[in-house]
N, C-alpha and C positions, 0 to 999 in steps of 0.2 A: 438894675433891680435884681436882687438875688433870688434863687429858686425857692428859698424858704418863704420869702415875702409873697411871691407869686402863689405858692401853695396855700398860704394862710388867707390871702385875698380871695382865691378861688373857693376855698372852703366857706368863708363868710358869705360870699355871694351865692353859693349853692344853697346854703341854709335859708337865707332870706328868700331866694327865688322859689325854692321848694315849698316852704311854709306859706308864702303868699299864694302860690298856685293852688295848694290844697284849700286854703281859706276862700279865695275868690272863685275859682272854678269848681272845686269839689264841694263847697258848702253854699256860699252865697248865690252863685250864678248857675248852679246845677240845673234847676228847673227851667230857668230862662234859656240856657243853651239847648236843653232838651226840647223845648218848645220851638226853637228856631233852627232846627236841622233842615237840611234840604230834602229832596226826594230820594236820596240814596238810602238804602236800608242795610242793616247789619254791619255798619261801620264802627259803631261804638262798642268797646269791650266792657264787659261787666267787671265788677271788682275782682271776681275770681279769675278772670281771663287776662287781667292787666299784666303787662310785661314790665315789672318794676325795675329790672336791670336797665332796660332801654330808657325808661323815664328818668332814672337817676343819672345815667350817663349823659342824656340829653340836657338835663338841668346843669350838670357840671360844665358841659361844653358852652352853654349859654353864659354862665358866669365867667368862664375862662375867656370867652370872646371879649368881654368888657375888660378883664384884666390885661389882655394883650393890647387892646386899643389904648387903654389908659396908660399903661406902662411903656409901650413902645412908641406910640405916636403922639399922644395928647399930653403926657406928663401931668395927669390928674392925680392929686394927692389930698383932696379934701372931700368931706361928705357932700357939701354943696355942689362942688364941681362934678362929682360922680353922679349925684342925683340928676342934675341937668343933662349931662351927656348921656347917661343911661336912659333917661326918658326919651331923649331925641332919637337915639339909636333904636330903642324898643319900638317907638311909634313908626318910624320909617320902615324898619324891617317887617313888623307885623302887618302894617297896611299893605306893603308891597306883596308879601306872601299871601295874605288873605285875599286880596283882589285877584291875584293869579289863580288861587284855588277856586274862588267864586267863578272866575271866567272859564275854568276848565273842568270843574267837578260839580256834583250835586250834594256835597257834604253839608253845607250850611246855606241859609238864605242870606239875603243882603243885610238884614238887620243884625244878625250875629256877626257877619263879616265886618260891619262897621263898629260894633261894640267891642269886638276883640282887641283892636289897636288901643282903645282907651284903657282896657284892663292891662294890656301888656306895657303900656306907658307907665302905669303905676308900678307894676312889678319890676320892670327893668330900671325905673328910676330909683326905687328903694334898693334894689340890688346894686346898682351903680354907686349909690351913696355909701353903702357898706363897704364896697370894694375900694372906693376912693379914700375912705377913712382908714382902712387897713393899710393901704399903700403909703399913706402919709405918716404912719406911726414910725417912730424912731426905733 
C-alpha cells in the first residue's frame, strides 16, 4: 500500500472518528457521562481549557492504528470488513482500557466504564468501515 492511500485512509478515518466523537460524547452522551463520573474532581476540562491539538492528534492516531492493522496485517479493503474489524478492535481496546482505568482511578463509575466500550464499538466500527472503503479504492 502506498503512502498516499495510507494518508487518505487516515484522513477519512479521522474525520469519521472526530465527528462521531463530537456527536456521541459531546452532544448525545454529555449529560450521561457527566452524571456517571467517579469521585475524582477537577479532571474534566471546560471547552475553554480543552487541548485541541492533543485531541486531534489522538484521533489521527486512532485512525492510523486501524489503517496500519488493515493494511499491514489483515488486508481489509471493504467497508463491511473494516466495519467488523474496527468494531472488534474498538470494543476490545476500550473495554480493556476502561476496566484498567476503573480499577486504578476514580475518574468514572462502573456504569460509564461499561457504556464507553459500546460507544467506542460504534465509533471504531464506522471509522474502520470508512478506512476499509478507502483502502479498497483503486
